[in-house]
C-alpha positions in Angstrom: 14.3 69.0 -116.7 11.4 67.0 -115.4 9.9 67.5 -112.0 10.9 63.9 -111.3 14.6 64.5 -112.3 14.9 67.8 -110.3 15.0 65.7 -107.1 17.4 63.0 -108.5 20.5 62.4 -106.5 23.7 62.5 -108.6 27.0 60.9 -107.8 30.2 62.8 -108.0 31.4 62.8 -111.6 34.5 60.7 -112.3 35.9 61.6 -115.7 38.4 58.7 -115.5 35.6 56.1 -115.5 33.4 57.5 -118.3 32.2 54.1 -119.6 30.8 53.0 -116.2 29.3 56.5 -115.7 27.6 56.3 -119.0 26.2 52.8 -118.2 24.8 54.1 -114.9 23.2 56.9 -116.7 21.5 54.5 -119.1 19.9 52.5 -116.3 18.9 55.6 -114.3 17.7 57.8 -117.2 14.4 55.9 -117.8 13.1 54.2 -120.9 10.3 54.6 -123.4 8.7 51.3 -124.2 7.3 50.9 -127.8 4.9 48.0 -128.4 6.0 45.7 -131.3 2.5 45.9 -132.7 2.9 49.6 -133.1 6.2 49.3 -134.8 4.7 46.6 -137.1 1.5 48.3 -138.1 2.0 52.1 -137.8 2.1 52.4 -141.6 -1.2 50.5 -141.9 -3.0 53.3 -139.9 -1.5 56.0 -142.1 1.5 57.1 -140.1 4.6 58.2 -142.0 8.2 57.5 -140.8 8.7 61.1 -139.7 5.3 61.2 -138.0 6.3 58.0 -136.2 9.4 59.7 -134.8 7.2 62.7 -133.7 4.8 60.4 -131.8 7.8 58.6 -130.1 9.1 62.0 -128.9 5.7 63.0 -127.7 5.5 59.8 -125.7 9.0 60.3 -124.3 8.4 63.9 -123.3 5.1 62.9 -121.6 6.8 60.2 -119.5 10.2 61.8 -118.9 9.4 65.5 -118.8 5.6 65.3 -117.9 4.8 67.5 -120.9 1.3 66.7 -122.0 1.4 69.1 -124.9 5.0 70.2 -125.7 5.5 73.2 -127.9 6.9 72.9 -131.4 10.1 74.6 -130.4 10.7 71.8 -127.8 9.9 69.2 -130.4 12.1 70.8 -133.0 15.0 70.4 -130.5 14.3 66.7 -130.4 13.8 66.1 -134.1 15.6 66.9 -137.4 12.6 69.1 -138.5 11.7 72.7 -138.5 8.9 74.0 -136.3 6.6 74.7 -139.3 7.0 71.1 -140.5 6.2 69.8 -137.0 3.1 72.0 -136.9 1.9 70.5 -140.2 2.6 66.9 -139.0 0.7 67.4 -135.7 -2.2 68.9 -137.7 -2.1 66.0 -140.0 -2.2 63.5 -137.1 -5.1 65.3 -135.6 -7.0 65.5 -138.9 -6.5 61.7 -139.4 -7.8 61.1 -135.9 -4.6 59.4 -134.9 -4.0 61.9 -132.1 -6.6 63.9 -130.2 -6.6 66.7 -127.7 -8.3 66.4 -124.3 -8.3 67.8 -120.8 -6.2 66.1 -118.0 -6.9 66.7 -114.3 -4.1 66.8 -111.8 -4.3 65.7 -108.2 -4.8 69.3 -107.0 -7.7 69.8 -109.5 -5.7 71.8 -112.1 -6.9 71.2 -115.7 -4.3 70.9 -118.4 -4.7 70.2 -122.1 -2.7 67.4 -123.6 -2.4 65.1 -126.6 -4.7 62.1 -126.4 -3.4 58.7 -127.7 -6.7 56.8 -127.4 -7.5 57.4 -131.1 -4.1 55.8 -132.0 -4.9 52.8 -129.8 -8.3 52.4 -131.4 -6.9 52.5 -135.0 -4.1 50.0 -134.1 -6.6 47.6 -132.5 -8.9 47.8 -135.5 -6.0 46.9 -137.9 -4.9 44.1 -135.5 -8.4 42.6 -135.2 -9.0 42.7 -139.0 -5.6 40.9 -139.5 -6.6 38.3 -136.9 -9.9 37.7 -138.6 -8.2 37.3 -142.1 -5.8 34.8 -140.7 -8.5 32.7 -139.1 -10.6 32.9 -142.2 -7.7 31.6 -144.2 -7.3 28.7 -141.9 -11.0 28.0 -141.9 -11.1 27.9 -145.7 -8.2 25.4 -145.7 -9.9 23.2 -143.1 -13.2 23.4 -145.0 -11.5 22.3 -148.2 -9.8 19.4 -146.5 -13.0 18.2 -144.8 -14.5 16.8 -148.0 -12.6 13.5 -148.0 -11.7 12.4 -144.4 -11.3 9.0 -142.8 -12.8 8.3 -139.4 -10.8 9.0 -136.2 -8.9 6.1 -134.7 -10.2 3.9 -131.8 -8.3 5.9 -129.2 -10.0 9.2 -130.1 -6.7 10.8 -131.3 -6.7 13.0 -134.3 -6.4 10.7 -137.3 -7.5 12.8 -140.3 -6.3 16.0 -141.8 -9.1 18.1 -140.5 -8.5 17.0 -136.9 -4.8 17.4 -137.3 -5.0 20.8 -138.8 -7.4 22.0 -136.2 -5.1 20.7 -133.4 -2.1 22.5 -135.0 -4.1 25.8 -134.9 -4.8 25.3 -131.2 -1.1 24.5 -130.6 0.0 27.7 -132.5 -2.4 29.9 -130.5 -1.5 28.3 -127.2 2.2 28.2 -127.9 2.6 24.6 -126.8 1.8 21.0 -127.7 -1.7 19.6 -126.8 -2.2 16.8 -124.4 -4.0 13.6 -125.6 -7.0 14.7 -123.5 -7.1 18.1 -125.2 -6.8 16.5 -128.6 -9.7 14.2 -127.7 -11.7 17.2 -126.6 -11.2 18.8 -130.1 -12.2 15.6 -131.8 -15.3 15.5 -129.6 -16.2 19.1 -130.6 -15.8 18.2 -134.2 -18.5 15.5 -133.8 -21.0 18.2 -132.7 -19.8 21.5 -134.3 -18.6 22.6 -137.7 -14.8 23.4 -137.7 -15.6 27.1 -138.5 -17.5 27.4 -135.3 -14.7 25.8 -133.3 -12.2 28.3 -134.9 -14.5 31.2 -134.1 -14.8 30.1 -130.5 -11.0 29.8 -130.3 -10.7 33.3 -131.8 -13.0 34.9 -129.3 -11.3 33.1 -126.4 -7.8 34.3 -127.6 -9.0 37.9 -128.1 -10.3 37.9 -124.5 -7.1 36.4 -123.2 -8.7 33.1 -122.2 -6.3 30.4 -123.4 -8.1 27.4 -122.0 -10.4 24.7 -123.2 -13.0 25.2 -120.5 -13.7 28.7 -121.8 -13.9 27.6 -125.4 -16.2 24.8 -124.4 -18.5 27.2 -122.6 -18.8 29.4 -125.8 -19.7 26.3 -127.9 -22.2 25.1 -125.3 -23.8 28.6 -125.3 -24.2 28.5 -129.1 -25.5 24.9 -129.1 -28.1 25.9 -126.4 -29.3 28.7 -128.7 -29.3 26.4 -131.8 -26.5 28.3 -133.5 -24.9 26.2 -136.2 -23.2 28.6 -138.6 -20.9 31.7 -138.5 -23.8 33.7 -139.9 -26.0 32.7 -137.0 -23.2 33.6 -134.6 -22.9 37.1 -136.1 -26.7 37.6 -136.0 -26.8 36.4 -132.3 -24.0 38.8 -131.3 -25.7 41.6 -133.2 -28.9 41.1 -131.3 -27.0 40.9 -128.0 -25.2 44.2 -128.8 -28.3 45.9 -129.9 -30.2 44.9 -126.7 -27.2 46.0 -124.6 -27.0 49.3 -126.4 -30.7 50.0 -125.9 -30.5 49.2 -122.2 -27.5 51.5 -121.9 -29.4 54.3 -123.6 -32.4 53.9 -121.3 -30.1 54.0 -118.2 -28.0 56.9 -119.2 -30.5 58.9 -121.1 -27.8 59.9 -123.6 -28.8 60.4 -127.3 -27.5 57.7 -129.6 -24.4 58.4 -131.6 -24.6 59.0 -135.3 -25.0 55.9 -137.6 -21.5 55.9 -139.1 -19.8 55.9 -135.7 -22.3 53.4 -134.3 -21.5 51.0 -137.2 -17.7 51.3 -136.7 -18.0 50.8 -133.0 -20.2 47.7 -133.5 -17.7 46.3 -135.9 -15.0 46.6 -133.3 -17.1 45.1 -130.6 -18.0 42.2 -132.8 -14.3 41.6 -133.4 -13.7 41.3 -129.6 -16.9 39.5 -128.7 
């Protein structure tokens, strides 16, 4: 029983009203929330179905029982697996760097070891970011193919050719709503100054940062225009220089030795996805 539940107040049990009693237990027994992205992509990061159930039980025991590192006997009581099999699965998750082990500090200063889920979050975010990039690249290729033969926009500035219309549809899908005439006119205006791939990249960066608004996207495009950036390759080079300068400044301030080249390359890839 968890520390939290040991102080729970229980009603007098009424066996004649079992359905209502069960319903009350559901609402008062707590819940373990599982992100849909985790359910969708757990196999993409190398997690088997049985390992997935193990992770779900680890999460439940952490939140319900406050067990940061439950023993295999406890886990075996929650799963249809023998302790030896659970030991192998945990070792496998640690070896694949899906789980980690770290120290946790309680309010009274006590140090406890527990499973660390940050490696799992990183692996999931990497898969998600790469999928996002592939989808936007696919859209960019389609827009680029359509841009070869396009009529001019109409006199009112409303999207009148396939490139403008497709780009507006991308914005509507990302924003989850229809665009206003003024917003469509803004996109048409951007197309007169920027390549469609740059506009899509600015949209991608805004969405990843949770900035679903035209003002933020416009500020990205103005920053690139001010620095004479005209292609995706130039955007990547610009961001690489920015990250390198930021990394050097951080090293000078902290005095910490740089990480090894392989880890540095992987972390830079992730930062560029979210930049």
